[in-house]
C-alpha angles and dihedrals in degrees: 000000000000117000127199122204102201150132111248096216092051115100091212090056095040092058089061091052090049092054094047092050093046090052093044090233120163114238144153123231125216110194115228125196108207092184090057090052099251092143092056097059120110090244093055095042088056087061096042118010088196089068098227135124142265108059122171116212103207094182132341108307096003112106135178119193130187116071099236093046087053091050091052092048094049094044097051109120094009134099089259089075120044121232094220112100097225093043090053089052089051089053089053089047090060093043090055090044090053094053098039107031105021114030097048089061110027098036094041093049089050092051094048094048099039112022107026112108090234108027094172093066090049097054096102091051092046091048090052089062095058100084093050092047093050090049089055092048090050091053089051092046092054092047092050099045091090102019133063093216137012101259133031092347092279140093113278139156087275087070093044092051093050096039095059097073099018094065090057096039090115088068086064092051099263120142107223090182086085091063113060095169091052091049091050089050091050088055091050092052090053090058095055118115111268094016112166125188127226115258113254 
């Protein structure tokens, strides 16, 4: 039985839940509170020395951290990851984009505005994330203008990775009304078999 150690309101953790549900895999979920310091305990650090969620426990004592590595592991041999070599590389391209050009802006702005203990003091830092976040959304908009999904015209883990924080980008102050192709894509993701929403 797979077990996920994750925080339900985290996009990085939610993407793992989305993949498991889409693949109809059985799993157990252990809720982690990063604000409370759950990821800094000796027990958690033994699973992931980097002290971040999510972590996938594949079997007792065998752990895989990093959300997009988990997505790739789960999707191997399934329709969520293409067989074609170049298409697989394109999936990786979007996974790297999500972690380097998207998450550091959109997810961080969301955290600072919604989850930080004192959001008011973080407003200048959150505001500094807006330009980078809008650049990422523009890249996504252009990619989706003539395609239903990011790779091979079908739903893959590239979509799952990017959906997780994009669909709550408004909580970071981003106006998704400026991106009709992105909004249409978000709606398509929500119609996929096994789709599960993030808890409020």
